C-alpha positions in Angstrom: 58.6 -19.0 43.6 57.0 -18.7 46.9 54.3 -20.3 48.2 52.3 -16.9 48.3 53.5 -16.3 45.0 52.4 -19.6 43.6 49.0 -19.2 45.3 48.8 -15.7 43.6 49.5 -17.2 40.1 47.0 -20.0 40.3 44.2 -18.4 41.8 44.6 -14.8 40.2 47.3 -14.7 37.3 46.5 -17.5 35.3 42.6 -17.2 35.2 43.2 -13.4 34.4 45.4 -14.7 31.1 43.2 -17.4 30.0 39.9 -15.6 30.3 41.3 -12.2 28.8 42.8 -14.2 25.7 39.3 -16.1 25.2 37.3 -12.9 25.6 40.0 -11.2 22.7 38.9 -13.7 20.3 35.1 -13.7 20.8 34.5 -10.3 19.5 35.5 -11.6 15.7 33.2 -15.0 16.5 30.3 -12.8 17.5 30.7 -10.8 14.1 30.3 -14.1 12.3 26.8 -15.0 14.2 25.3 -11.9 12.7 23.5 -12.6 9.4 20.5 -15.2 9.4 20.1 -15.5 13.0 18.9 -12.2 14.8 21.1 -11.2 17.3 18.4 -11.6 20.1 17.8 -15.4 19.7 22.2 -15.8 19.0 22.3 -14.6 22.9 19.5 -16.7 23.9 20.7 -19.8 22.5 24.4 -19.0 24.2 23.3 -18.7 27.5 20.9 -21.9 27.2 23.9 -23.9 26.4 26.0 -21.9 29.1 23.7 -22.2 31.9 23.6 -26.0 31.3 27.3 -26.5 31.5 27.3 -23.9 34.3 25.2 -26.2 36.1 27.6 -29.3 35.5 30.4 -27.1 36.7 28.7 -26.3 39.7 27.8 -30.0 40.4 31.5 -30.9 39.6 32.4 -28.3 42.3 30.4 -30.0 44.9 27.9 -26.9 44.7 24.1 -27.7 45.4 21.9 -26.3 43.0 19.3 -25.1 45.7 19.5 -21.9 46.6 17.7 -19.8 49.2 15.3 -17.2 48.2 17.6 -14.7 49.2 19.6 -15.7 46.3 16.9 -14.9 44.0 17.2 -11.1 43.5 21.1 -11.4 42.8 20.6 -14.1 40.4 17.9 -12.0 38.5 20.0 -8.5 38.4 23.2 -10.8 37.3 21.1 -12.5 34.7 19.4 -9.0 33.5 22.7 -7.1 33.4 25.3 -9.5 32.3 23.7 -12.2 30.5 20.9 -10.3 28.8 21.3 -6.3 28.6 25.5 -6.5 28.1 25.6 -9.1 25.5 22.4 -8.2 23.7 23.8 -4.8 23.1 27.4 -6.0 22.0 25.8 -8.3 19.3 23.8 -5.4 18.3 26.7 -3.0 18.2 28.7 -5.3 16.3 26.2 -4.5 13.1 27.1 -1.1 13.1 31.1 -0.8 13.8 33.9 -3.4 13.7 34.5 -5.8 16.5 37.9 -4.1 17.4 35.9 -0.7 17.8 33.8 -2.4 20.2 36.2 -4.0 22.1 38.0 -0.8 22.5 35.4 1.3 23.8 34.4 -1.9 26.2 38.0 -1.1 27.7 36.8 1.5 29.2 34.9 -1.2 31.7 37.6 0.1 34.4 36.0 3.1 34.6 32.5 2.6 35.6 33.5 -0.6 37.7 36.1 1.5 39.6 33.5 4.3 40.0 31.0 1.9 41.1 33.0 0.0 43.6 34.0 3.4 45.1 30.4 3.9 45.5 29.3 0.5 47.0 32.4 -1.1 48.0 34.4 1.8 49.2 37.5 1.3 47.0 38.4 5.0 46.6 40.1 6.2 43.0 42.8 8.5 43.2 43.8 11.3 41.1 46.4 9.2 39.1 43.2 7.6 38.0 40.9 10.4 37.1 43.9 11.7 35.1 44.5 8.5 33.0 41.0 7.9 32.8 41.0 11.3 31.0 43.9 10.2 28.7 42.1 6.8 27.8 38.9 8.9 27.0 40.7 11.2 24.6 42.0 8.0 22.9 38.7 6.4 22.5 37.4 9.9 21.0 40.1 9.5 18.3 39.3 6.2 17.4 35.6 7.5 17.3 36.9 10.5 14.9 38.7 8.2 12.7 35.5 5.9 12.5 33.6 8.9 11.4 35.9 10.4 8.9 36.5 6.4 7.4 32.5 6.0 7.2 31.2 9.3 7.0 28.1 8.3 5.1 26.9 6.4 8.0 27.7 8.1 10.9 24.6 7.7 12.5 25.4 4.0 12.7 28.9 4.6 14.2 27.2 6.6 17.0 24.6 3.5 17.8 27.3 1.3 17.7 29.5 3.3 20.4 26.3 4.1 22.2 25.3 0.6 22.4 29.0 -0.9 23.8 28.8 1.8 26.4 25.2 0.8 27.6 26.5 -3.0 27.7 29.8 -1.6 29.5 27.4 0.2 32.8 25.4 -3.0 32.5 28.4 -5.2 32.8 30.2 -3.2 35.5 27.2 -3.0 37.6 26.9 -7.1 37.5 31.1 -7.1 38.4 30.4 -4.6 41.4 27.2 -6.7 42.8 29.8 -10.0 42.5 31.8 -8.2 45.1 29.4 -7.1 47.7 29.6 -9.0 51.1 26.0 -10.6 51.2 26.7 -12.1 47.3 30.3 -13.5 48.3 28.6 -16.1 50.8 26.6 -17.6 47.9 28.2 -20.5 46.5 29.8 -19.1 43.5 29.1 -21.7 40.5 25.6 -22.4 41.5 24.5 -18.8 41.4 26.4 -18.6 38.1 24.4 -21.5 36.8 21.5 -19.6 37.6 22.2 -16.4 36.6 22.6 -17.5 33.2 19.1 -19.6 33.2 17.4 -16.4 34.5 19.6 -14.4 31.5 18.5 -17.2 28.8 15.1 -16.9 30.2 15.1 -12.9 30.1 17.0 -13.4 26.6 14.2 -15.9 25.2 11.3 -13.4 26.3 13.1 -10.4 24.9 14.2 -12.1 21.8 10.4 -13.4 21.0 9.0 -10.0 21.6 11.4 -8.1 19.3 12.7 -10.6 16.9 9.7 -13.2 16.4 9.6 -17.0 16.3 13.3 -18.8 16.8 15.2 -18.7 13.8 17.8 -21.6 12.8 21.2 -21.1 11.2 22.4 -24.4 9.5 25.7 -23.3 8.6 27.8 -25.9 10.8 30.3 -22.2 11.4 27.5 -20.8 13.2 26.8 -23.6 15.4 30.8 -24.1 15.9 31.1 -20.6 16.9 27.9 -20.8 19.2 29.6 -23.7 21.0 32.8 -21.8 22.0 31.2 -18.7 22.7 28.6 -20.5 25.4 31.4 -23.0 26.9 34.4 -21.1 26.3 33.7 -17.8 26.2 30.7 -17.9 28.7 30.6 -21.0 31.1 34.9 -21.3 31.4 35.4 -17.5 31.5 33.1 -16.6 33.8 33.8 -19.7 36.0 37.2 -18.4 36.1 36.4 -14.3 36.0 33.9 -14.4 39.0 36.5 -16.0 41.5 39.2 -12.8 40.6 36.5 -10.6 40.9 35.4 -11.8 44.6 39.3 -12.2 45.1 40.8 -9.0 44.0 37.3 -6.6 43.0 35.7 -5.6 40.5 38.0 -2.7 39.6 41.3 -4.7 39.5 39.4 -7.6 37.8 38.2 -5.2 34.9 42.1 -4.4 34.2 41.4 -7.6 31.7 39.7 -4.9 29.7 42.8 -3.1 28.9 44.7 -6.1 27.1 41.6 -7.4 25.2 41.0 -4.6 22.6 44.8 -5.5 21.2 43.9 -9.1 20.4 40.5 -8.0 19.0 42.0 -5.3 16.8 44.5 -7.8 15.7 41.5 -10.2 14.4 39.6 -7.3 13.2 42.8 -6.3 11.1 43.0 -9.8 9.9 39.5 -10.7 9.4 37.3 -7.4 8.9 39.8 -5.2 7.1 40.1 -2.9 9.8 42.6 -0.1 8.4 44.9 2.0 10.6 45.8 5.3 10.2 47.9 7.6 12.3 44.9 9.0 13.9 43.6 5.4 14.8 47.0 4.1 16.2 47.5 7.4 18.1 44.0 7.0 19.5 44.7 3.1 20.4 47.7 3.8 22.1 46.3 6.5 24.2 43.3 4.7 25.0 45.5 1.9 26.0 48.5 4.0 27.7 45.5 5.5 29.9 44.1 2.2 31.0 47.7 1.3 32.2 47.9 4.1 33.6 45.0 3.7 35.8 46.0 0.0 36.7 48.5 0.9 39.3 47.2 -1.2 42.3 49.1 0.7 44.7 48.4 4.1 43.4 45.4 4.2 41.4 42.7 2.6 43.9 42.5 2.9 47.5 41.2 -0.4 48.4 38.2 -1.3 50.7 39.2 -3.9 53.8 38.5 -7.5 52.6 34.7 -8.0 53.7 35.2 -12.1 53.1 
């Protein structure tokens, strides 16, 4: 292995494997969080803990938490889109559809990430990307049809669940693209993430208080173990790995992880939620993932913008 390959492995491939594996497991953990505690408060608790942990990471990395005024807009935008809108709507979506379906719809994250990257970063998608995306959308449509067929009596909930997931996907894509902007890349990443999570936690608390009332506590040890895992492993750790990859290879390529996450998530959904595979669902999953993989090609699917670092 050459020095360049070792650098690529440690800075991109290994972090990619870690955050993809962790995020593939979070969907089923989120499912267990739904119950006594309103989703809004679960999200707020998660990012209060995650923000504190990320501040410790920033200190460990030697980054000062004193950011200039120009970073306020960036951290507020990231806090609102990534750590408020994205996570709140995903938690709500899992009240309507299985975690595997939410993860599979979220696999389309690469599409808005690439389109927004084209608009704001100059990364132009090719015809191959467009064709592959249409294949993936057809697969998602088949999964959607499967859910409607299996649960026709609650079709309105299926539509609501998928609609909420799409909103979260667009919010996450917006945050990803912002991270790759030249004017944002100059900020110390871990300090910015700590403050973004803190801003998100504050917005989450206000939103939870306004929509769900006073804080609610679940005394189950399983709830707090799950919350700790989501806050530390699936938030502080994963985003400290994910955003450096976004800055290094761009939001569209970093979103490639969304292709693998549903495979892991639907495995958990099958084992713990009784998700029942049918030929229609299996074909849809194959098309969705195949379309995403077809859109991945580094050399042919996206024309990269010059590195602005």
